[in-house]
LUMSE-877393 format. One line per field, with one value per residue: x, y, z of N, C-alpha, C in turn; residue number from 0. Coordinates in Angstrom, 1 decimal, always signed. Layout:
N
nx <- X, ...
ny <- Y, ...
nz <- Z, ...
cax <- X, ...
cay <- Y, ...
caz <- Z, ...
cx <- X, ...
cy <- Y, ...
cz <- Z, ...
resi <- NUM, ...
END
This chain:
195
nx <- +87.7, +85.8, +84.3, +85.3, +82.9, +80.9, +81.4, +80.7, +77.9, +76.7, +77.5, +75.7, +75.5, +75.7, +75.5, +75.1, +75.1, +75.8, +75.6, +78.6, +78.4, +80.5, +81.4, +80.5, +81.5, +82.3, +81.4, +80.0, +80.5, +79.4, +79.6, +80.3, +83.5, +85.8, +84.0, +83.6, +86.3, +87.2, +84.9, +85.9, +88.6, +88.9, +89.8, +89.7, +90.4, +91.9, +93.6, +95.7, +94.4, +91.8, +93.1, +94.2, +91.0, +90.3, +92.0, +91.7, +88.9, +89.3, +90.5, +88.0, +86.5, +84.8, +84.6, +85.1, +83.7, +83.8, +80.9, +79.9, +80.9, +79.7, +76.7, +73.7, +71.6, +68.3, +68.2, +69.9, +72.6, +75.3, +77.3, +80.6, +81.0, +83.0, +86.0, +88.2, +90.2, +91.6, +88.7, +86.9, +83.6, +80.9, +79.0, +76.3, +73.2, +71.6, +68.4, +65.3, +65.2, +65.9, +67.7, +69.6, +71.3, +73.7, +73.3, +70.0, +69.4, +69.6, +67.7, +65.4, +64.8, +62.7, +61.7, +64.3, +65.2, +62.9, +64.1, +65.7, +65.4, +65.5, +66.9, +68.5, +71.0, +71.3, +73.0, +73.5, +75.5, +76.3, +76.4, +74.2, +72.0, +69.6, +68.6, +67.0, +64.1, +63.1, +65.5, +67.6, +71.1, +73.2, +75.4, +77.7, +80.5, +80.7, +83.0, +83.7, +86.1, +88.5, +90.5, +91.6, +89.2, +87.1, +84.4, +81.7, +78.5, +75.5, +73.1, +74.0, +74.0, +71.7, +70.8, +71.9, +71.1, +68.6, +67.9, +68.6, +66.8, +64.6, +61.9, +63.0, +63.1, +65.8, +68.2, +71.4, +74.8, +77.4, +80.4, +82.9, +85.5, +88.0, +90.6, +91.0, +88.8, +85.4, +83.7, +80.8, +77.6, +74.3, +71.5, +68.3, +65.3, +62.8, +60.5, +56.7, +54.9, +51.8, +48.9
ny <- +9.4, +11.7, +11.4, +13.0, +13.6, +13.0, +15.1, +17.4, +16.8, +17.0, +19.3, +21.7, +24.8, +25.6, +28.3, +28.5, +25.8, +23.8, +23.2, +24.3, +27.4, +28.2, +25.6, +22.9, +20.4, +20.9, +20.7, +23.6, +24.6, +26.6, +28.9, +29.7, +29.0, +29.3, +29.0, +26.2, +25.1, +25.2, +24.2, +20.9, +20.7, +21.7, +23.7, +27.6, +29.9, +28.4, +28.0, +26.6, +23.8, +25.1, +25.1, +22.3, +21.0, +22.4, +21.6, +18.6, +19.2, +19.7, +17.5, +15.8, +17.0, +19.4, +22.6, +25.0, +27.7, +30.9, +32.4, +34.6, +35.0, +34.1, +33.4, +32.3, +31.1, +30.6, +28.6, +27.0, +27.1, +27.7, +31.3, +32.9, +35.7, +37.0, +39.2, +38.3, +39.4, +42.2, +43.4, +41.4, +39.8, +39.5, +36.3, +36.7, +38.7, +41.0, +41.7, +43.3, +41.9, +39.5, +36.8, +36.5, +34.4, +34.4, +32.7, +32.5, +35.1, +35.4, +33.4, +34.2, +36.6, +38.9, +38.9, +40.1, +42.3, +43.8, +44.7, +46.6, +48.4, +51.9, +52.3, +54.6, +53.7, +50.8, +48.3, +46.0, +43.3, +41.1, +40.5, +40.5, +39.8, +42.3, +42.5, +39.9, +41.4, +43.9, +45.9, +48.2, +48.5, +51.2, +52.7, +53.5, +53.2, +54.5, +56.6, +56.2, +57.5, +58.0, +59.3, +61.9, +63.1, +60.7, +61.4, +60.8, +59.8, +58.1, +59.6, +61.7, +60.0, +59.2, +61.5, +61.8, +59.5, +60.2, +62.6, +61.9, +59.5, +60.4, +60.0, +57.2, +53.6, +52.2, +50.3, +49.6, +49.0, +46.8, +47.5, +47.0, +46.6, +48.2, +49.2, +52.1, +52.9, +52.4, +50.7, +51.5, +51.2, +51.2, +49.9, +50.5, +51.4, +52.9, +55.0, +53.9, +55.9, +57.1, +56.8
nz <- +6.9, +5.4, +2.0, -0.9, -2.7, -0.9, +1.0, -0.7, -1.1, +1.5, +2.1, +3.2, +2.2, -0.1, -2.7, -5.2, -7.4, -10.5, -14.3, -15.6, -17.8, -19.0, -20.0, -20.0, -19.2, -16.8, -13.6, -11.4, -7.9, -5.6, -3.1, +0.4, +1.0, +2.9, +5.4, +4.4, +4.3, +6.8, +8.3, +6.9, +7.9, +10.6, +11.0, +11.2, +8.6, +6.9, +4.7, +3.3, +3.4, +1.7, -0.1, -0.9, -1.2, -4.1, -5.4, -5.5, -6.7, -9.0, -10.2, -10.3, -11.9, -10.6, -10.1, -7.5, -6.1, -4.8, -3.8, -4.0, -7.0, -8.8, -10.9, -11.3, -14.5, -15.7, -16.7, -15.1, -15.9, -14.6, -14.2, -14.8, -12.8, -12.2, -13.8, -16.1, -17.2, -19.2, -21.8, -21.1, -21.4, -19.9, -19.8, -19.6, -18.5, -16.6, -16.8, -15.9, -13.6, -14.2, -15.7, -18.2, -20.9, -23.3, -25.4, -24.5, -25.1, -28.2, -29.0, -28.1, -29.4, -29.3, -26.9, -25.5, -26.6, -26.1, -23.2, -24.0, -26.1, -26.2, -24.7, -23.0, -20.8, -20.9, -22.8, -25.4, -25.3, -26.4, -28.9, -30.4, -33.5, -34.9, -37.1, -38.2, -36.7, -37.8, -37.5, -38.2, -38.7, -37.4, -39.5, -38.6, -35.6, -32.0, -29.7, -26.6, -23.9, -22.1, -23.8, -25.5, -27.9, -28.2, -26.5, -27.3, -26.6, -25.6, -26.0, -28.3, -30.0, -30.4, -31.4, -33.6, -35.8, -35.1, -36.3, -39.0, -40.0, -38.4, -35.8, -33.9, -32.7, -30.7, -30.1, -28.0, -28.3, -27.2, -29.4, -28.4, -25.9, -23.9, -22.1, -21.2, -22.6, -24.5, -27.4, -28.8, -30.7, -32.7, -33.3, -34.9, -35.6, -37.9, -36.5, -37.4, -39.3, -38.7, -41.0
cax <- +87.6, +85.0, +85.1, +85.2, +81.6, +80.4, +81.5, +79.7, +76.4, +76.6, +77.6, +74.0, +75.5, +76.0, +74.8, +75.2, +75.3, +74.9, +77.4, +79.4, +77.8, +81.5, +82.4, +80.1, +81.9, +82.7, +80.1, +80.1, +79.7, +79.8, +79.6, +81.7, +84.6, +86.8, +83.4, +83.8, +87.8, +87.3, +84.4, +86.6, +89.8, +88.8, +91.0, +90.1, +90.8, +92.7, +94.2, +95.8, +92.6, +91.3, +93.9, +93.7, +89.9, +90.4, +92.7, +90.6, +88.0, +89.5, +90.3, +86.8, +85.9, +84.4, +85.0, +84.9, +83.7, +83.2, +79.3, +80.2, +81.7, +78.8, +75.7, +72.7, +70.4, +67.0, +68.1, +70.4, +73.9, +76.6, +78.3, +81.4, +80.9, +84.5, +86.7, +89.3, +91.1, +91.0, +88.4, +86.7, +82.7, +80.0, +77.9, +74.6, +73.2, +70.3, +67.2, +64.3, +65.5, +65.9, +69.4, +69.6, +72.3, +74.0, +71.9, +68.4, +69.4, +69.4, +67.1, +64.3, +65.6, +61.9, +62.0, +65.5, +65.1, +62.0, +64.5, +67.1, +64.9, +65.0, +67.3, +70.7, +71.6, +71.6, +73.4, +73.8, +77.0, +75.8, +76.7, +73.1, +71.5, +68.3, +67.9, +65.1, +62.7, +63.2, +65.6, +69.3, +72.4, +74.0, +76.7, +79.3, +80.6, +81.5, +83.8, +83.8, +86.8, +89.8, +91.6, +91.2, +88.1, +86.8, +84.0, +80.3, +77.5, +74.6, +72.3, +73.7, +74.3, +70.4, +70.3, +72.6, +70.0, +67.0, +68.1, +68.1, +65.7, +63.0, +61.8, +63.2, +63.2, +67.1, +68.9, +72.5, +75.0, +79.2, +81.1, +84.8, +85.9, +89.6, +91.5, +90.4, +87.5, +84.1, +83.5, +79.9, +77.0, +73.3, +70.5, +67.9, +63.8, +62.4, +59.1, +55.7, +53.6, +50.1, +48.8
cay <- +10.8, +11.9, +11.4, +14.4, +13.5, +13.3, +16.8, +17.7, +16.6, +17.3, +20.8, +22.8, +26.2, +26.2, +29.0, +27.7, +24.3, +23.6, +23.2, +25.6, +28.1, +28.5, +24.4, +22.0, +19.6, +21.1, +21.2, +24.3, +24.9, +27.8, +29.1, +30.4, +28.4, +29.8, +27.5, +25.0, +24.8, +25.4, +22.7, +20.1, +20.9, +22.3, +25.3, +28.5, +30.8, +27.3, +28.0, +25.2, +23.0, +25.5, +24.8, +20.9, +21.2, +23.1, +20.7, +17.4, +19.6, +19.8, +16.3, +15.2, +17.8, +19.9, +23.9, +25.4, +29.1, +32.1, +32.7, +36.2, +34.9, +33.4, +33.6, +31.0, +31.9, +30.1, +26.9, +26.0, +27.3, +28.8, +32.1, +33.5, +37.3, +37.9, +39.1, +37.1, +40.3, +43.3, +43.4, +40.3, +40.1, +38.7, +35.1, +37.1, +40.1, +41.2, +43.0, +43.5, +40.9, +38.0, +36.7, +36.5, +34.0, +34.5, +32.1, +32.8, +36.1, +35.0, +32.5, +34.8, +37.9, +39.9, +39.4, +40.7, +43.7, +44.7, +45.3, +47.3, +49.3, +52.8, +52.5, +54.9, +52.9, +49.9, +48.0, +44.6, +42.7, +39.4, +41.1, +39.8, +40.4, +42.3, +42.5, +39.5, +41.9, +45.0, +46.8, +48.4, +48.4, +52.3, +52.4, +53.9, +53.1, +55.5, +56.1, +56.9, +56.8, +58.7, +59.5, +63.1, +62.7, +59.9, +61.8, +60.1, +59.5, +57.6, +60.8, +62.3, +58.9, +59.0, +62.7, +61.6, +59.0, +60.7, +64.0, +61.7, +59.0, +60.9, +59.3, +55.3, +52.5, +52.4, +49.4, +50.6, +47.3, +47.2, +46.5, +46.5, +47.6, +48.5, +50.1, +53.3, +53.3, +52.0, +51.6, +51.2, +51.0, +51.3, +49.3, +51.7, +50.8, +54.2, +54.4, +54.2, +57.5, +57.1, +58.0
caz <- +6.4, +5.0, +1.0, -1.3, -2.6, +0.4, +1.6, -1.6, -0.5, +3.1, +2.8, +2.8, +2.3, -1.2, -3.1, -7.0, -8.0, -11.9, -14.9, -16.0, -18.9, -20.4, -20.3, -20.1, -18.8, -14.9, -12.3, -10.2, -6.5, -5.2, -1.2, +1.1, +1.2, +4.0, +5.7, +4.0, +4.4, +8.4, +8.5, +6.7, +8.2, +12.4, +11.5, +10.7, +7.4, +6.5, +2.8, +3.0, +3.0, +0.7, -1.6, -1.5, -1.8, -5.3, -6.3, -5.3, -6.8, -10.4, -10.4, -10.3, -12.6, -10.3, -9.6, -6.2, -6.3, -3.9, -3.8, -5.0, -8.1, -10.0, -11.1, -12.7, -15.3, -15.7, -17.6, -14.1, -16.2, -14.0, -15.4, -13.9, -13.1, -12.1, -14.9, -16.2, -18.1, -20.4, -22.8, -20.6, -21.2, -19.4, -20.6, -19.0, -18.6, -16.4, -17.0, -15.3, -12.2, -15.2, -16.1, -19.4, -21.1, -24.8, -26.5, -24.5, -25.9, -29.4, -29.4, -27.7, -29.9, -29.8, -25.9, -25.0, -27.4, -25.5, -22.2, -24.9, -26.6, -26.1, -22.7, -23.0, -19.8, -20.7, -24.2, -25.8, -25.4, -27.4, -30.7, -31.1, -35.1, -34.5, -37.9, -38.2, -36.3, -38.6, -37.0, -39.5, -37.8, -38.0, -40.3, -37.5, -34.0, -31.1, -28.9, -24.9, -22.8, -21.5, -24.6, -26.5, -29.1, -27.1, -26.2, -27.7, -25.9, -26.5, -26.2, -29.2, -31.1, -30.9, -32.3, -35.2, -36.1, -35.6, -37.6, -40.4, -39.7, -37.4, -34.5, -34.4, -31.8, -30.6, -29.1, -28.2, -28.1, -26.8, -30.1, -27.9, -24.5, -23.5, -20.9, -20.9, -23.5, -25.0, -28.6, -28.7, -31.6, -32.5, -34.1, -35.1, -36.7, -37.5, -36.1, -38.4, -39.0, -38.6, -42.6
cx <- +86.9, +85.4, +84.7, +83.2, +80.1, +80.1, +80.5, +78.7, +76.0, +76.5, +76.3, +73.9, +76.0, +75.0, +73.9, +75.0, +74.6, +76.2, +77.6, +79.1, +79.3, +82.0, +81.5, +80.4, +82.2, +81.3, +80.8, +79.3, +80.0, +79.0, +80.8, +82.6, +85.4, +85.5, +83.4, +85.2, +87.5, +85.9, +85.2, +88.0, +89.9, +89.4, +90.5, +90.5, +91.9, +92.8, +94.7, +94.9, +92.3, +92.0, +94.1, +91.9, +89.6, +91.1, +92.1, +89.2, +87.8, +89.8, +89.0, +86.0, +85.0, +85.0, +84.2, +84.7, +83.2, +81.7, +79.1, +81.0, +81.0, +77.6, +74.8, +71.5, +69.3, +67.3, +69.0, +71.9, +74.3, +77.2, +79.2, +81.0, +82.2, +85.1, +87.5, +90.4, +90.2, +90.1, +87.0, +84.6, +81.6, +79.2, +76.7, +74.5, +71.8, +69.8, +66.2, +63.9, +65.1, +67.5, +69.1, +71.2, +72.7, +73.2, +70.6, +68.4, +68.8, +68.2, +65.4, +64.6, +64.6, +61.6, +62.8, +65.2, +64.1, +62.8, +65.0, +66.2, +64.4, +65.5, +68.9, +70.9, +72.1, +72.1, +73.7, +75.1, +77.2, +76.3, +75.5, +72.9, +70.0, +67.7, +66.7, +64.3, +62.9, +64.0, +67.4, +70.0, +73.2, +75.4, +78.0, +79.5, +80.9, +82.1, +83.3, +84.9, +87.5, +90.5, +90.9, +90.0, +87.3, +85.5, +82.3, +79.8, +76.3, +73.0, +72.8, +74.5, +72.6, +70.0, +70.6, +71.5, +68.7, +66.9, +67.9, +67.2, +64.2, +62.9, +62.3, +63.3, +65.0, +67.1, +70.2, +73.0, +76.6, +79.7, +82.4, +84.6, +87.6, +89.5, +91.2, +89.3, +86.3, +84.3, +82.0, +78.6, +75.5, +72.6, +69.4, +66.3, +63.4, +60.4, +57.4, +54.6, +52.7, +49.8, +47.1
cy <- +10.6, +11.8, +12.7, +14.7, +13.9, +14.8, +17.4, +18.0, +17.1, +18.5, +21.9, +24.3, +26.8, +27.0, +29.1, +26.6, +24.5, +23.7, +24.9, +26.4, +27.9, +27.2, +23.6, +20.8, +19.2, +21.7, +22.2, +24.3, +25.9, +28.5, +29.8, +29.2, +28.5, +28.3, +26.4, +23.9, +24.4, +23.5, +21.0, +20.3, +21.0, +23.5, +26.6, +29.5, +29.5, +28.0, +26.8, +23.8, +23.8, +24.7, +23.3, +20.5, +21.6, +22.0, +19.3, +17.7, +18.8, +18.4, +15.9, +16.1, +18.8, +21.4, +24.5, +27.0, +30.0, +32.3, +34.2, +35.9, +34.4, +33.8, +32.4, +31.8, +30.1, +28.8, +26.1, +25.8, +28.4, +29.7, +32.5, +34.6, +37.8, +38.3, +38.6, +38.0, +41.5, +42.7, +41.5, +40.7, +39.1, +38.0, +36.2, +38.6, +39.9, +41.9, +42.9, +42.2, +39.8, +38.3, +36.2, +35.9, +34.5, +34.1, +32.3, +34.3, +35.8, +34.1, +33.1, +36.1, +39.1, +40.3, +40.1, +42.1, +44.9, +45.2, +46.2, +48.4, +50.4, +53.5, +52.7, +54.2, +51.7, +49.2, +46.2, +44.4, +41.6, +39.8, +40.4, +40.5, +40.8, +43.0, +41.4, +40.4, +43.3, +45.9, +46.6, +48.8, +50.2, +52.4, +53.0, +53.9, +55.1, +55.5, +56.9, +56.5, +57.8, +59.5, +61.0, +63.2, +61.2, +60.0, +61.6, +59.9, +58.9, +58.4, +61.7, +61.5, +58.9, +60.1, +62.6, +61.0, +59.5, +61.7, +63.1, +60.9, +59.2, +60.0, +57.8, +54.7, +52.2, +51.2, +49.9, +48.8, +48.0, +46.7, +46.2, +47.5, +47.3, +48.7, +50.8, +53.8, +52.4, +52.1, +51.2, +51.9, +51.0, +50.9, +50.2, +50.8, +52.3, +53.9, +54.6, +54.9, +56.8, +58.2, +59.1
cz <- +5.2, +2.9, +0.5, -1.7, -1.4, +1.1, +0.7, -1.2, +0.5, +3.5, +2.6, +2.6, +1.3, -2.2, -4.9, -7.0, -9.4, -12.7, -15.4, -17.8, -19.9, -21.1, -19.9, -19.5, -17.4, -15.0, -11.4, -9.1, -5.7, -3.7, -1.1, +1.3, +1.6, +5.2, +5.9, +4.2, +5.7, +9.3, +8.1, +7.2, +10.1, +12.0, +10.7, +9.5, +7.2, +4.9, +2.4, +2.6, +1.7, -0.7, -2.5, -1.9, -3.1, -6.4, -6.6, -6.8, -8.8, -11.1, -10.5, -11.6, -12.5, -10.4, -8.8, -6.4, -5.0, -3.8, -4.4, -6.7, -9.2, -9.9, -11.8, -12.9, -15.1, -16.4, -16.4, -14.6, -15.0, -14.6, -14.2, -14.4, -12.4, -13.6, -14.7, -16.9, -18.6, -21.5, -22.2, -20.8, -20.4, -20.0, -20.3, -18.4, -17.9, -16.6, -16.5, -14.3, -13.4, -15.7, -17.6, -19.9, -22.7, -25.7, -26.0, -25.4, -27.3, -29.9, -28.8, -28.4, -29.4, -28.0, -24.8, -25.8, -26.6, -24.2, -22.6, -25.3, -26.0, -24.3, -23.0, -21.6, -20.0, -22.3, -24.5, -25.8, -26.0, -28.3, -31.1, -32.4, -34.8, -35.7, -38.5, -37.3, -36.5, -38.3, -37.9, -38.1, -38.3, -38.0, -39.2, -36.2, -33.4, -30.7, -27.8, -24.3, -22.5, -22.5, -25.4, -27.7, -28.6, -26.1, -26.6, -26.5, -26.3, -27.0, -27.8, -30.7, -31.6, -31.5, -34.0, -35.8, -36.2, -36.6, -39.0, -40.7, -39.2, -36.5, -34.8, -32.7, -32.1, -29.8, -29.3, -27.8, -28.2, -28.2, -29.6, -26.6, -24.3, -22.2, -20.5, -21.7, -24.3, -26.6, -28.6, -30.5, -31.4, -33.5, -33.9, -36.4, -36.4, -37.5, -37.5, -38.1, -39.4, -40.2, -42.3
resi <- 0, 1, 2, 3, 4, 5, 6, 7, 8, 9, 10, 11, 12, 13, 14, 15, 16, 17, 18, 19, 20, 21, 22, 23, 24, 25, 26, 27, 28, 29, 30, 31, 32, 33, 34, 35, 36, 37, 38, 39, 40, 41, 42, 43, 44, 45, 46, 47, 48, 49, 50, 51, 52, 53, 54, 55, 56, 57, 58, 59, 60, 61, 62, 63, 64, 65, 66, 67, 68, 69, 70, 71, 72, 73, 74, 75, 76, 77, 78, 79, 80, 81, 82, 83, 84, 85, 86, 87, 88, 89, 90, 91, 92, 93, 94, 95, 96, 97, 98, 99, 100, 101, 102, 103, 104, 105, 106, 107, 108, 109, 110, 111, 112, 113, 114, 115, 116, 117, 118, 119, 120, 121, 122, 123, 124, 125, 126, 127, 128, 129, 130, 131, 132, 133, 134, 135, 136, 137, 138, 139, 140, 141, 142, 143, 144, 145, 146, 147, 148, 149, 150, 151, 152, 153, 154, 155, 156, 157, 158, 159, 160, 161, 162, 163, 164, 165, 166, 167, 168, 169, 170, 171, 172, 173, 174, 175, 176, 177, 178, 179, 180, 181, 182, 183, 184, 185, 186, 187, 188, 189, 190, 191, 192, 193, 194
END
């Protein structure tokens, strides 16, 4: 019988292998786990074997995930892509074909901001502080959702800010999410006027 480590090493169909972003003590292997279970037991769609492999993996500090449940950032850390409950926020964002982790965004704030500035379709979810690069936080939050009165939009927030400060660079951010709504705000930087 093959050892668990030999199974991990010999299986050629892993899509992501790396340290878990959420827990550095765990190594994540993701791929087609049904095919892995079949190769291990010889039985198709064998959930008992898959459960056994999960139990063995946990014992060794390994997490087995299906390939569509993970994504790997530029530093080789594996992120969970499957929501775990209401209010779940991913630890990564994809902008311009690059995967940004929470800590990368904080460490490279100006580069991260370039992807967000003046784009009403994306927002910071990492609670980044853009003040060091000249932005100010708008004083109030907006709500969009299912309930009466939750009808704010990024376009209307932009109009409110620019009515007070003139033309601005804006970065939208998500403050919180609920089952039926989202609370969001904006960072703004008035554009310099030519003398």
